[in-house]
VOBA-166059 format. One line per 8 residues: number of its first residue (from 1); their letters; for each residue x, y, z of N, C-alpha, C, O. Coordinates in nm, 2 decimals. Each point is the difference from the previous one (the first is absolute). Layout:
<rs>
NUM = A = X Y Z X Y Z X Y Z X Y Z  ...
</rs>
This chain:
<rs>
1 = XXXXXXXX = 6.14 10.87 14.30 -0.12 0.10 0.00 -0.04 0.16 -0.10 0.05 0.09 -0.07  -0.13 -0.12 0.13 -0.15 0.08 -0.17 -0.01 0.23 0.14 -0.02 0.04 0.12  0.04 0.03 -0.28 -0.02 0.11 0.04 -0.14 0.03 -0.01 -0.05 -0.11 -0.03  -0.04 0.23 0.05 -0.14 0.01 -0.03 0.01 0.14 0.04 0.02 0.05 0.11  -0.05 0.02 -0.28 0.05 0.13 0.00 -0.11 0.06 -0.10 0.00 0.02 -0.12  -0.11 -0.01 0.25 -0.18 0.17 -0.03 0.06 0.07 0.00 0.09 0.03 0.06  -0.20 0.06 -0.22 -0.06 0.13 0.00 -0.10 0.01 -0.08 -0.04 -0.10 -0.05  0.01 0.17 0.04 -0.16 0.04 -0.08 -0.10 0.05 0.12 -0.10 0.07 -0.03
9 = XXXXXXXX = 0.12 -0.10 0.16 -0.11 0.03 0.13 0.04 0.24 -0.01 0.08 0.08 -0.04  -0.26 -0.10 0.13 -0.01 0.16 -0.04 -0.09 0.05 0.08 -0.02 -0.05 0.11  -0.06 0.15 -0.16 -0.11 0.11 0.09 -0.09 0.01 -0.15 0.04 0.08 -0.08  -0.20 -0.17 0.02 -0.05 0.05 -0.05 -0.15 0.04 0.07 -0.05 -0.01 0.12  0.02 0.05 -0.24 -0.18 0.03 0.08 -0.08 -0.12 0.01 0.01 -0.12 -0.01  -0.05 0.16 0.03 -0.12 -0.17 -0.02 -0.08 0.00 -0.14 -0.05 0.09 -0.06  0.05 -0.23 0.03 0.02 -0.01 -0.14 0.04 0.05 -0.13 -0.04 0.05 -0.10  0.18 -0.11 0.17 0.07 0.05 -0.03 0.13 -0.12 -0.04 -0.05 -0.11 0.02
17 = XXXXXXXX = 0.18 0.09 -0.06 0.03 -0.11 -0.05 0.09 -0.03 0.02 0.01 0.09 0.08  0.12 -0.15 -0.07 0.12 0.01 0.05 0.09 -0.13 -0.05 -0.06 -0.11 -0.01  0.22 0.14 -0.02 0.00 -0.19 0.00 0.16 -0.05 -0.01 0.09 0.01 -0.08  -0.10 -0.07 0.25 0.17 0.03 0.04 0.02 -0.14 -0.02 -0.05 -0.09 0.07  0.14 0.07 -0.16 0.16 -0.14 -0.03 0.05 0.05 0.16 0.01 0.08 0.09  0.01 -0.25 -0.14 0.17 -0.06 0.11 0.04 -0.12 -0.09 -0.06 -0.10 -0.02  0.19 0.17 -0.03 0.09 -0.11 -0.01 0.05 -0.07 0.08 0.00 0.05 0.11  0.07 -0.18 -0.15 0.06 -0.08 0.10 0.14 -0.03 -0.05 0.01 -0.02 -0.12
25 = XXXXXXXX = 0.08 0.02 0.17 0.18 -0.06 0.01 0.03 -0.07 0.07 -0.06 -0.01 0.10  0.15 -0.06 -0.12 0.12 -0.10 0.00 -0.08 -0.10 -0.03 -0.08 0.01 -0.08  0.12 -0.18 0.18 -0.03 -0.09 -0.01 -0.17 -0.07 0.02 -0.03 -0.08 0.10  -0.08 0.12 -0.19 -0.09 0.00 -0.03 -0.05 -0.13 -0.04 0.03 -0.02 -0.11  -0.07 -0.06 0.17 -0.03 -0.18 -0.10 -0.11 0.16 -0.21 -0.02 0.12 0.00  0.00 -0.21 -0.11 -0.05 0.00 -0.05 -0.19 -0.03 0.05 -0.09 0.08 -0.03  0.07 -0.19 0.10 -0.13 -0.06 0.03 0.03 0.09 0.13 0.07 -0.04 0.09  -0.14 0.16 -0.09 -0.02 0.05 0.15 -0.29 0.03 -0.01 -0.10 -0.05 -0.05
33 = XXXXXXXX = 0.15 0.16 0.14 -0.07 0.01 0.00 0.01 0.21 0.04 0.10 0.02 0.07  -0.15 0.09 -0.10 0.00 0.12 0.07 -0.15 0.05 0.00 -0.08 -0.04 -0.09  0.07 0.09 0.15 -0.10 0.11 0.03 0.02 0.13 0.08 0.11 0.03 0.05  -0.24 0.04 -0.04 0.05 0.16 0.11 -0.14 -0.08 0.09 -0.10 -0.05 -0.05  0.12 0.07 0.18 -0.03 0.02 0.14 -0.03 0.16 0.02 0.04 0.08 -0.09  -0.11 -0.05 0.19 -0.02 0.09 0.09 -0.06 0.04 0.12 -0.12 -0.02 0.04  0.22 0.09 0.03 -0.07 0.01 0.15 0.00 0.19 0.06 0.06 0.10 -0.04  -0.13 -0.11 0.13 -0.10 0.10 0.05 0.08 0.04 0.14 0.10 -0.08 -0.01
41 = XXXXXXXX = -0.09 0.11 0.06 0.07 0.04 0.20 -0.11 -0.05 0.09 -0.10 0.06 0.04  0.13 -0.16 -0.03 -0.06 -0.13 0.08 -0.08 -0.14 -0.01 -0.05 -0.10 0.06  0.09 0.19 -0.21 0.00 -0.22 -0.11 0.06 -0.04 0.04 0.10 0.03 0.07  -0.16 -0.14 -0.10 0.13 -0.06 -0.10 0.02 0.03 -0.14 -0.05 0.09 -0.08  0.18 -0.21 0.05 -0.01 0.01 -0.24 -0.12 -0.05 0.01 -0.06 -0.07 0.09  0.03 0.10 -0.23 -0.13 -0.12 -0.09 0.04 0.02 -0.13 0.05 0.11 -0.05  -0.08 -0.22 -0.02 0.06 -0.02 -0.08 -0.15 0.12 -0.12 -0.12 0.02 -0.01  0.29 0.01 -0.05 -0.13 0.08 -0.14 -0.05 -0.05 -0.12 -0.12 -0.02 -0.03
49 = XXXXXXXX = 0.26 -0.01 -0.05 0.00 -0.15 -0.03 0.09 -0.02 -0.05 0.09 0.08 0.02  -0.06 -0.21 -0.13 0.13 -0.12 -0.03 -0.03 -0.04 -0.09 -0.10 -0.03 -0.06  0.24 0.02 0.05 -0.02 -0.09 -0.23 0.12 -0.02 0.06 0.07 0.04 0.09  -0.08 -0.16 -0.20 0.14 -0.13 0.08 0.12 0.04 -0.16 0.06 0.11 0.00  -0.04 -0.18 -0.09 0.12 0.03 -0.06 -0.11 -0.07 -0.10 -0.08 0.09 -0.04  0.05 -0.18 0.01 -0.18 -0.06 -0.08 -0.08 0.06 -0.03 -0.07 -0.08 -0.07  0.01 0.21 0.07 -0.03 0.06 0.06 -0.24 0.06 0.02 -0.08 0.08 -0.04  0.12 -0.22 0.13 -0.13 -0.05 0.13 0.04 0.20 0.09 0.09 0.06 0.05
57 = XXXXXXXX = -0.26 -0.07 -0.09 0.04 0.13 0.14 -0.13 0.00 0.08 -0.09 -0.07 -0.04  0.09 0.14 0.14 -0.04 -0.06 0.11 0.00 0.14 0.05 0.10 0.07 0.02  -0.28 -0.02 0.02 0.00 0.17 0.08 -0.13 -0.02 0.11 -0.11 -0.06 -0.01  0.19 0.14 0.10 -0.12 0.05 0.10 -0.14 -0.01 -0.04 0.01 -0.02 -0.12  -0.13 0.02 0.16 -0.12 0.03 0.04 -0.01 0.12 -0.01 -0.09 0.02 -0.08  0.13 0.08 0.11 -0.02 0.15 0.02 0.14 0.06 -0.16 -0.02 0.07 -0.10  0.08 -0.11 0.14 0.03 0.06 -0.18 -0.03 -0.04 -0.15 0.00 0.05 -0.11  -0.04 -0.17 0.17 -0.07 -0.08 -0.17 -0.07 0.08 -0.09 -0.11 0.01 0.04
65 = XXXXXXXX = 0.14 0.05 -0.17 -0.07 0.09 -0.10 0.00 0.16 0.02 -0.08 0.09 -0.03  0.25 -0.12 0.10 0.06 0.16 -0.05 0.11 -0.01 0.02 0.07 0.08 -0.05  -0.03 -0.16 0.12 0.19 -0.05 0.01 0.02 -0.13 -0.13 -0.08 -0.08 -0.04  0.19 0.10 0.01 0.05 -0.06 -0.15 0.14 -0.07 0.04 0.02 0.02 -0.12  0.10 -0.07 0.18 0.03 -0.09 -0.04 0.07 -0.11 -0.05 -0.02 -0.12 0.02  0.17 0.21 -0.12 0.03 -0.13 -0.08 0.18 0.08 0.01 0.04 0.11 0.03  0.05 -0.25 -0.10 0.12 0.09 -0.03 0.10 -0.10 -0.13 -0.03 -0.09 -0.08  0.12 0.16 0.11 0.08 -0.05 -0.08 0.17 -0.11 0.06 0.10 0.05 0.05
73 = XXXXXXXX = -0.13 -0.16 -0.09 0.13 -0.09 0.01 0.14 0.00 -0.03 0.09 -0.07 0.04  -0.10 0.16 -0.12 0.15 0.02 -0.10 0.06 0.12 0.09 0.12 0.00 0.00  -0.20 0.11 0.09 0.00 0.09 0.07 0.00 -0.09 0.17 0.02 0.09 0.09  -0.02 -0.18 -0.05 -0.08 0.00 0.10 -0.07 0.14 0.09 0.04 0.03 0.11  -0.14 0.04 -0.18 -0.06 0.03 0.06 -0.12 0.01 -0.06 -0.04 0.00 -0.11  -0.03 0.02 0.27 -0.18 -0.01 0.01 -0.02 0.15 -0.02 0.11 0.06 0.01  -0.28 0.01 -0.03 -0.05 0.07 0.00 -0.18 -0.01 0.05 -0.06 -0.10 0.00  0.02 0.19 0.03 -0.14 0.02 0.07 -0.02 0.08 -0.07 0.11 0.07 -0.02
81 = XXXXXXXX = -0.24 -0.01 -0.07 -0.01 0.05 -0.02 -0.12 0.04 0.06 -0.11 -0.06 -0.02  0.11 0.23 0.15 -0.14 -0.08 0.04 -0.15 0.17 -0.03 0.02 0.12 0.04  -0.12 -0.15 -0.09 -0.05 0.06 -0.06 -0.15 0.01 0.10 -0.05 -0.08 0.08  -0.02 0.27 -0.13 -0.09 0.00 0.15 0.00 0.00 0.14 -0.08 -0.05 0.08  0.16 0.11 -0.06 0.07 -0.02 0.19 -0.10 0.07 0.03 -0.07 0.09 -0.05  0.09 -0.19 0.18 -0.11 0.07 0.13 0.12 0.04 0.12 0.11 -0.05 0.03  -0.17 0.14 0.01 0.10 0.04 0.16 0.05 -0.15 0.11 0.09 -0.07 0.05  -0.21 0.08 -0.08 0.04 -0.13 0.02 0.14 -0.11 0.04 0.05 -0.04 0.11
89 = XXXXXXXX = -0.02 0.01 -0.26 0.08 -0.07 -0.04 0.16 0.11 -0.05 0.08 0.00 -0.10  -0.09 0.08 0.24 0.12 0.07 0.05 0.04 -0.10 0.09 -0.07 -0.09 0.06  0.19 0.11 -0.07 0.15 -0.21 0.06 0.14 0.08 -0.03 0.05 0.09 -0.07  -0.04 -0.16 0.12 0.13 -0.05 -0.01 0.05 -0.16 -0.13 -0.02 -0.12 0.00  0.07 0.18 -0.07 -0.02 -0.13 -0.13 0.08 -0.09 0.03 0.10 0.07 0.03  -0.06 -0.20 0.00 0.14 -0.05 -0.01 0.01 -0.12 -0.15 -0.09 -0.06 -0.06  0.26 0.06 0.06 -0.04 -0.04 -0.17 0.07 -0.15 0.07 0.06 0.01 0.10  -0.07 -0.12 -0.15 0.02 -0.18 0.01 0.00 -0.07 0.00 -0.09 -0.07 0.04
97 = XXXXXXXX = 0.21 0.00 -0.09 -0.01 -0.14 -0.09 0.04 -0.11 0.09 0.12 -0.01 0.03  -0.24 -0.09 0.01 0.05 -0.10 -0.03 0.08 -0.16 -0.06 -0.10 -0.03 -0.07  0.17 -0.06 0.06 0.03 -0.08 -0.08 0.07 -0.15 0.14 0.00 0.00 0.12  0.03 -0.06 -0.19 0.01 -0.14 0.04 0.16 -0.04 -0.09 0.00 -0.05 -0.11  0.11 0.07 0.20 0.11 -0.01 -0.12 0.06 -0.22 0.09 0.09 0.00 0.09  -0.14 -0.12 -0.13 0.04 -0.12 0.05 -0.12 0.01 0.09 -0.11 0.04 -0.04  0.16 -0.10 0.22 -0.14 0.02 0.05 0.03 0.09 0.03 0.05 -0.06 0.10  -0.03 0.18 -0.07 0.03 0.06 0.14 -0.09 0.14 -0.12 -0.01 0.01 -0.13
105 = XXXXXXXX = -0.05 0.08 0.27 -0.08 0.07 -0.07 0.05 0.14 0.00 0.09 0.00 0.08  -0.12 0.18 -0.14 0.07 0.08 -0.04 -0.10 0.10 0.05 -0.11 -0.05 -0.03  0.10 0.17 0.09 -0.13 0.14 0.06 0.09 0.06 -0.02 0.10 0.00 0.07  -0.13 0.08 -0.19 0.02 0.19 0.01 0.02 0.09 -0.03 0.00 0.04 -0.12  0.02 0.04 0.25 -0.15 0.13 -0.02 0.11 0.13 -0.02 0.10 0.04 0.06  -0.19 0.04 -0.21 0.09 0.13 0.09 -0.07 0.06 0.04 -0.11 -0.03 0.05  0.22 0.24 -0.07 -0.07 0.08 0.08 -0.07 0.03 0.06 0.00 0.03 0.12  -0.10 -0.05 -0.20 -0.10 0.05 0.01 -0.08 0.18 -0.13 0.09 0.07 -0.05
113 = XXXXXXX = -0.19 -0.04 0.04 -0.01 0.12 -0.10 -0.15 0.08 0.11 -0.07 -0.07 0.06  0.06 0.18 -0.05 -0.09 0.05 0.06 -0.14 0.04 -0.20 0.03 0.05 -0.11  -0.15 -0.11 0.16 -0.10 0.02 0.00 -0.14 0.13 0.00 -0.12 -0.04 0.03  0.13 0.15 -0.06 -0.11 0.02 0.09 -0.10 0.05 -0.12 0.01 0.01 -0.12  -0.12 0.00 0.22 -0.10 0.02 -0.12 -0.08 0.11 0.08 -0.04 -0.01 0.12  0.02 0.15 -0.21 -0.09 0.09 0.13 -0.17 0.00 -0.05 -0.06 -0.08 -0.07  0.03 0.18 0.14 -0.17 -0.05 -0.03 -0.09 0.12 -0.09 -0.12 -0.01 -0.03
</rs>
């Protein structure tokens, strides 16, 4: 089992910044992809940004140039630096970790952290 613990969400004014983090513990493979997804009421969960254990990143078009994802492999922790926040960034942000061990895929989610951007 893998546990993902998120912290660092909150309320911020438009144009501000937040830096949530997500720490993974348990039986997580050293070769994994971690990321942040976001979800608003009535909508599907969508990718914000992801990063592999090798450092390759992927961003949704809506956050490119404003968000930066990074990780500390020694701590199994991923960070999301969110700058120039907009009201439309308001959502619950979920940490995700996925990897394959043998032939079996694993996919884990954190409990979510609320990010609210006021106009």
